[in-house]
C-alpha positions in Angstrom: 103.4 132.1 71.8 106.1 132.2 74.4 105.1 132.7 78.0 106.8 135.8 79.6 109.2 135.3 82.4 107.2 136.7 85.3 108.7 136.6 88.8 107.0 136.8 92.2 106.7 140.5 93.1 104.3 140.6 96.1 103.2 138.1 98.7 99.9 138.7 100.5 99.9 137.1 103.9 97.3 136.4 106.5 99.3 136.1 109.7 102.2 133.9 108.8 100.4 132.1 106.0 101.0 133.2 102.4 97.5 133.7 100.9 98.5 134.7 97.4 101.5 135.5 95.3 101.4 138.2 92.5 103.7 137.8 89.6 104.9 140.3 87.1 107.8 142.2 85.5 109.1 145.7 86.2 111.1 148.0 84.0 112.3 151.3 85.4 113.7 153.8 82.8 115.2 157.2 83.1 113.9 160.2 81.2 115.9 159.3 78.1 114.3 155.8 78.0 117.4 154.0 79.2 116.6 150.9 81.3 118.1 151.5 84.8 116.5 148.6 86.7 114.5 145.6 85.8 112.9 142.5 87.3 111.5 139.7 85.1 110.9 139.8 81.3 111.0 143.5 80.4 110.2 142.6 76.8 106.9 141.0 77.7 103.9 142.5 75.9 101.0 143.1 78.1 97.8 145.2 78.2 97.5 148.0 80.8 93.7 148.0 80.5 92.1 150.0 83.3 95.4 150.4 85.2 96.3 153.0 82.6 93.4 155.3 83.7 95.5 157.4 86.1 98.2 157.9 83.5 95.5 158.9 81.0 94.2 161.5 83.4 97.6 162.9 84.1 97.8 165.3 81.1 94.5 166.8 82.2 96.0 167.6 85.6 99.3 168.8 84.2 97.5 171.2 81.8 95.5 172.8 84.6 92.2 171.1 83.4 91.2 170.6 87.0 91.3 174.3 87.6 89.9 175.2 84.2 86.7 173.1 84.7 86.7 173.5 88.5 86.9 169.7 89.0 87.1 168.1 92.4 89.3 165.3 93.7 86.2 163.1 93.8 85.6 163.8 90.1 89.2 163.1 89.3 89.0 159.8 91.2 86.1 158.5 89.0 88.2 159.5 85.9 91.1 157.4 87.2 89.2 154.2 88.0 86.5 151.8 86.9 83.2 152.1 88.7 80.1 150.0 89.4 77.5 152.2 87.7 75.8 153.2 91.0 73.6 156.3 91.1 76.4 158.1 93.0 78.8 157.3 90.2 76.3 158.5 87.6 75.7 161.7 89.5 79.4 162.4 89.8 80.0 161.8 86.0 76.9 163.9 85.1 78.3 166.7 87.2 81.6 166.6 85.3 79.7 166.6 82.0 77.7 169.6 83.1 81.0 171.5 83.8 82.4 170.5 80.4 79.2 171.1 78.4 79.0 167.5 77.1 76.5 164.8 77.5 76.4 161.0 77.7 75.8 161.0 73.9 79.4 162.2 73.5 80.7 159.0 75.0 81.9 156.1 72.9 82.3 153.6 75.6 79.0 151.9 74.9 76.6 150.6 77.5 76.2 147.6 79.8 74.2 147.0 82.9 75.7 148.4 86.1 78.2 146.0 87.9 76.5 147.0 91.2 74.0 144.2 91.6 71.5 146.2 93.7 71.5 149.0 91.1 71.1 146.6 88.2 68.3 144.7 89.9 66.5 147.9 90.8 66.8 149.2 87.2 65.5 145.9 85.8 62.6 145.8 88.3 61.6 149.4 87.6 62.2 149.2 83.9 64.7 152.1 84.1 66.5 153.2 81.0 70.2 152.5 80.9 72.8 155.0 79.7 76.5 155.1 78.8 77.0 156.7 82.2 76.6 153.3 83.9 79.5 151.9 81.9 82.5 151.2 84.2 84.7 153.3 82.0 82.4 156.3 81.5 84.4 158.4 84.1 87.6 157.9 82.1 85.9 158.7 78.8 84.4 161.8 80.3 87.8 162.8 81.6 89.2 162.4 78.0 86.6 164.9 76.9 87.8 167.2 79.6 91.4 166.8 78.7 91.3 167.2 75.0 90.3 170.9 74.8 93.3 171.7 76.9 95.6 170.5 74.1 97.1 173.3 72.0 96.2 171.3 68.8 92.6 171.2 69.9 92.0 174.9 69.9 90.6 175.1 66.4 86.9 175.0 65.5 87.3 171.7 63.7 89.1 170.1 66.7 86.4 171.1 69.0 84.2 168.2 67.8 84.2 165.3 70.2 85.7 162.9 67.6 88.7 165.2 67.1 89.1 165.6 70.8 89.3 161.8 71.2 91.9 161.5 68.4 94.1 164.2 69.7 93.7 163.0 73.3 94.5 159.4 72.5 97.7 160.4 70.6 98.8 162.7 73.5 98.1 160.0 76.1 100.0 157.6 74.0 103.0 159.9 74.1 102.6 160.4 77.9 102.5 156.7 78.7 105.2 155.6 76.3 107.4 158.8 76.3 107.3 158.9 72.5 106.1 161.4 70.0 102.4 161.1 69.4 101.4 159.3 66.2 98.0 160.2 64.7 95.5 157.4 64.2 94.7 156.6 60.6 91.0 156.7 61.4 89.5 158.9 64.2 87.2 157.2 66.6 83.8 158.2 65.1 80.4 157.3 66.1 78.7 155.0 63.6 76.2 156.9 61.5 72.5 156.2 62.1 71.0 153.7 59.7 
């Protein structure tokens, strides 16, 4: 595997001392996809991971989902970021879900202990039940459920199921991020059936 040609992009300084250097590559394209400026290896393959969350929330905002569901900027913020699973985060996400008419059971992000150590220790000490709402990506997943019903292709009875919302939403987000036509997934993201 060849190492991408990353170049220094940002220097973080403390006074006159360089504390850290951040490397990367940048590709700037026009609306037709033509490369108009670049730095470093623009053919490098990388994973956006959580830095894609604001882009994934953009279609919701563009399609007036904020107004449709009366969502606040604070709620949008938790859809655009990873969180630590604090009670405040859970309350914000629960509030979004109430507005959407969905629950934690509709999320496919799984579960893990809160990243917030104080919350995790309290939950362990008090034997509190964990939920998918503590997952650091539950805000994004809830936002996906908010976005998908705003898609024209999701306005049928069949597409109103959470699994279909996810499939349509993921294809639409793919097209938004890559500026390509959406391609349907071969298998929708379905919950495993109970055994």
